[in-house]
C-alpha positions as CSV (number, residue, x, y, z in Angstrom):
1,X,0.0,0.0,0.0
2,X,1.3,3.4,-0.9
3,X,-1.3,5.5,1.0
4,X,-2.7,4.9,4.4
5,X,-6.4,5.8,3.7
6,X,-9.1,3.4,4.7
7,X,-11.0,2.1,1.6
8,X,-14.5,3.7,1.7
9,X,-16.2,0.5,0.5
10,X,-15.0,-1.6,3.4
11,X,-17.3,-1.9,6.4
12,X,-14.5,-2.4,9.0
13,X,-14.0,1.2,10.2
14,X,-17.7,1.8,10.6
15,X,-18.2,-1.3,12.6
16,X,-16.5,0.3,15.6
17,X,-18.6,3.2,16.9
18,X,-16.4,5.9,18.4
19,X,-13.3,4.4,16.8
20,X,-14.0,5.1,13.1
21,X,-11.3,7.7,12.7
22,X,-8.7,5.4,14.2
23,X,-9.4,2.3,12.2
24,X,-7.5,1.7,9.0
25,X,-8.5,-1.4,7.0
26,X,-6.7,-2.8,4.0
27,X,-8.0,-5.8,2.1
28,X,-4.4,-6.5,1.2
29,X,-1.1,-5.1,2.5
30,X,2.5,-6.0,3.2
31,X,2.6,-5.8,7.0
32,X,0.3,-4.0,9.4
33,X,3.4,-3.4,11.6
34,X,5.0,-1.4,8.8
35,X,1.8,0.5,8.1
36,X,1.3,1.3,11.8
37,X,4.9,2.6,12.1
38,X,4.3,5.0,9.2
39,X,1.1,6.2,10.8
40,X,2.8,6.6,14.2
41,X,5.7,8.5,12.7
42,X,3.1,10.9,11.2
43,X,1.5,11.5,14.6
44,X,-1.6,9.3,14.5
45,X,-3.7,9.3,17.7
46,X,-3.4,6.8,20.5
47,X,-5.1,3.4,19.8
48,X,-5.0,3.7,16.1
49,X,-5.5,0.3,14.7
50,X,-4.4,-1.0,11.3
51,X,-6.2,-4.2,10.1
52,X,-5.4,-6.3,7.0
53,X,-7.6,-8.9,5.2
54,X,-4.4,-10.5,3.9
55,X,-0.7,-9.7,4.6
56,X,1.9,-10.5,2.0
57,X,4.8,-9.9,4.4
58,X,3.4,-10.7,7.8
59,X,6.0,-11.3,10.4
60,X,6.3,-12.7,13.9
61,X,8.9,-12.8,16.6
62,X,12.5,-13.8,16.0
63,X,12.3,-12.7,12.3
64,X,9.8,-15.5,11.5
65,X,7.1,-15.2,8.8
66,X,3.5,-15.2,9.9
67,X,1.2,-16.8,7.3
68,X,-1.7,-14.3,6.8
69,X,-4.2,-15.8,4.4
70,X,-7.8,-14.6,4.1
71,X,-10.0,-15.4,7.0
72,X,-7.6,-14.6,9.8
73,X,-7.5,-11.5,12.0
74,X,-4.3,-9.5,11.5
75,X,-3.9,-6.1,13.1
76,X,-1.5,-3.7,14.8
77,X,-2.3,-1.2,17.6
78,X,-0.4,2.1,18.1
79,X,-0.2,2.7,21.8
80,X,0.9,6.2,23.0
81,X,1.2,6.0,26.8
82,X,0.6,9.0,28.9
83,X,3.4,10.4,31.1
84,X,7.0,9.3,31.2
85,X,7.2,5.6,30.4
86,X,10.6,4.0,30.1
87,X,11.5,1.2,27.5
88,X,11.8,-1.4,30.3
89,X,8.1,-1.0,30.9
90,X,7.0,-1.7,27.3
91,X,6.7,-5.4,28.0
92,X,3.7,-4.6,30.3
93,X,1.6,-3.7,27.3
94,X,2.3,-7.1,25.7
95,X,1.0,-8.9,28.8
96,X,-2.1,-6.7,28.9
97,X,-2.7,-7.6,25.2
98,X,-2.2,-11.3,25.6
99,X,-4.4,-11.4,28.7
100,X,-7.2,-9.4,27.0
101,X,-7.0,-11.6,23.9
102,X,-7.1,-14.8,26.0
103,X,-10.1,-13.7,27.9
104,X,-11.9,-12.5,24.8
105,X,-11.4,-15.9,23.0
106,X,-12.3,-17.9,26.1
107,X,-15.6,-16.0,26.7
108,X,-16.7,-15.3,23.1
109,X,-15.6,-18.5,21.4
110,X,-15.7,-21.0,24.3
111,X,-12.2,-22.2,23.5
112,X,-9.7,-23.1,26.3
113,X,-7.0,-20.6,25.1
114,X,-3.8,-20.6,27.2
115,X,-1.1,-18.0,27.2
116,X,2.4,-19.2,26.5
117,X,5.2,-17.0,27.8
118,X,5.8,-14.3,26.6
119,X,2.6,-13.8,24.7
120,X,1.4,-16.5,22.3
121,X,-2.0,-18.1,22.6
122,X,-2.1,-21.9,22.5
123,X,-4.8,-24.5,22.5
124,X,-3.8,-28.1,23.4
125,X,-0.2,-27.4,22.3
126,X,-1.2,-25.7,19.0
127,X,-0.7,-22.1,18.2
128,X,-3.8,-20.0,17.9
129,X,-2.3,-16.5,18.0
130,X,1.1,-14.8,17.9
131,X,2.2,-11.3,18.9
132,X,5.0,-8.9,17.9
133,X,5.8,-5.5,19.4
134,X,8.1,-2.6,18.4
135,X,8.6,0.7,20.0
136,X,10.1,4.2,19.5
137,X,11.7,5.7,22.5
138,X,13.8,8.8,21.8
139,X,15.8,10.0,24.7
140,X,14.8,7.0,26.8
141,X,11.1,7.8,27.0
142,X,8.5,5.8,25.0
143,X,6.8,7.7,22.2
144,X,4.8,4.8,21.0
145,X,4.6,1.0,21.3
146,X,3.1,-0.9,18.3
147,X,1.7,-4.4,19.1
148,X,0.9,-6.6,16.1
149,X,-1.4,-9.6,16.6
150,X,-2.2,-12.5,14.2
151,X,-5.2,-14.6,15.2
152,X,-6.3,-17.7,13.3
153,X,-10.0,-17.3,13.0
154,X,-11.7,-18.7,9.9
155,X,-8.5,-19.4,7.9
156,X,-6.6,-22.7,7.4
157,X,-3.1,-22.0,8.6
158,X,-0.2,-24.0,7.0
159,X,1.1,-27.1,8.6
160,X,4.3,-26.0,10.4
161,X,6.0,-26.8,13.7
162,X,4.7,-26.0,16.2
163,X,1.4,-26.9,14.6
164,X,-1.1,-24.0,14.3
165,X,-4.9,-24.1,14.8
166,X,-7.8,-21.9,14.0
167,X,-11.0,-21.1,15.9
168,X,-13.0,-22.6,13.0
169,X,-11.1,-25.9,13.0
170,X,-11.4,-26.1,16.8
171,X,-15.1,-25.5,16.9
172,X,-16.5,-26.2,13.5
173,X,-18.0,-22.7,13.4
174,X,-17.0,-19.5,11.7
175,X,-16.7,-16.3,13.8
176,X,-17.1,-12.6,13.2
177,X,-13.6,-11.1,13.2
178,X,-15.1,-7.6,13.7
179,X,-16.9,-8.8,16.9
180,X,-13.7,-10.5,18.2
181,X,-11.6,-7.4,17.5
182,X,-14.2,-5.0,19.1
183,X,-14.5,-7.1,22.3
184,X,-10.7,-7.3,22.5
185,X,-10.1,-3.6,22.0
186,X,-12.7,-2.8,24.7
187,X,-11.0,-5.2,27.1
188,X,-7.5,-4.1,26.3
189,X,-8.3,-0.4,26.8
190,X,-9.9,-1.2,30.2
191,X,-6.6,-2.7,31.2
192,X,-4.7,0.3,29.9
193,X,-6.7,2.6,32.0
194,X,-5.7,0.7,35.1
195,X,-2.0,0.4,33.9
196,X,-0.4,1.2,37.3
197,X,-1.9,-2.0,38.8
198,X,0.3,-4.3,36.7
199,X,0.2,-6.9,39.5
200,X,-3.5,-7.5,38.8
201,X,-2.6,-8.0,35.1
202,X,0.0,-10.6,36.0
203,X,-2.4,-12.4,38.4
204,X,-4.9,-12.7,35.5
205,X,-2.3,-13.7,33.0
206,X,-1.0,-16.5,35.3
207,X,-4.5,-17.8,35.6
208,X,-4.4,-18.8,32.0
209,X,-0.7,-19.6,31.7
210,X,0.1,-22.8,30.0
211,X,3.9,-22.6,30.2
212,X,4.4,-22.4,34.0
213,X,5.0,-25.2,36.5
214,X,6.5,-27.5,33.8
215,X,9.7,-28.3,32.0
216,X,10.4,-26.0,29.2
217,X,13.1,-25.1,26.7
218,X,13.9,-21.4,26.2
219,X,15.7,-20.3,23.0
220,X,17.2,-16.8,23.0
221,X,19.4,-15.1,20.5
222,X,22.4,-16.1,22.5
223,X,21.6,-19.5,24.1
224,X,19.3,-22.4,24.7
225,X,18.2,-23.1,28.3
226,X,16.3,-26.2,29.7
227,X,14.6,-26.0,33.1
228,X,11.5,-25.8,35.1
229,X,9.4,-22.7,34.6
230,X,8.6,-21.6,38.1
231,X,7.1,-18.1,37.7
232,X,6.9,-14.8,35.8
233,X,8.2,-11.9,37.9
234,X,6.7,-8.4,38.2
235,X,8.6,-7.2,35.1
236,X,7.3,-10.1,32.9
237,X,10.5,-12.1,33.0
238,X,10.4,-15.9,33.2
239,X,12.0,-17.4,36.3
240,X,13.6,-20.7,35.3
241,X,15.1,-23.3,37.6
242,X,17.9,-25.2,35.9
243,X,18.9,-28.8,36.5
244,X,21.7,-27.8,38.9
245,X,19.1,-26.0,41.1
246,X,20.2,-22.5,40.1
247,X,17.6,-20.0,38.9
248,X,17.8,-17.8,35.8
249,X,15.6,-14.9,35.0
250,X,15.0,-14.7,31.2
251,X,13.6,-11.4,29.8
252,X,13.0,-12.5,26.2
253,X,13.0,-15.6,24.1
254,X,10.9,-18.4,22.7
255,X,9.4,-21.0,25.0
256,X,8.8,-24.6,23.9
257,X,7.3,-27.6,25.8
258,X,5.8,-30.9,25.0
């Protein structure tokens, strides 16, 4: 896409009363993360949301590709926090988003979605949703945090490892992506408004955690660790007990378990 103007013949923006001016929908684009960054750099308002019907260059964490065929929900939110927020606090927005999405899917779709550290959604060991975040923090203060989410809804994700799954394949039903997104945004913004109480967010997140109290493998850019996932601390880092009894706190990485 060369211009960030919502197509007038697409119903998405008008399906969100009160948010129409912040919703940008593209039937097809390269990456909503790239589109959202351009909007953020141009000074778009807080909670601007870029949505794609199909992404041709969708990406996930650790430079992976995110398959983005028609029927899935692919979007990026531009978050502009109030006050002075340091880069170390950016991870809190990810946990808010994964908690809000898990609760939305569990209540609306009646699917036992579990959060996998740091922010994937899993159902019975299969990936339902992935999340990617980027931020701009000149002079050590966050200007904006962009969170991109890919959720398999009515699409048929490709057979990869770990195996993905969609809401339709789990339930045999198709779901309204507009309704799911609207419920999620309402829930996420409610958590944002209560941002200082991050302990409550973590309590909720742990309630649905599927990667705690079990043996896991953590892959970072520098090393691979094997151990028992004991907890997630107040900053969102995974507390891992290694085979020799020592504990390691891991701030970022991929988590795998059988």
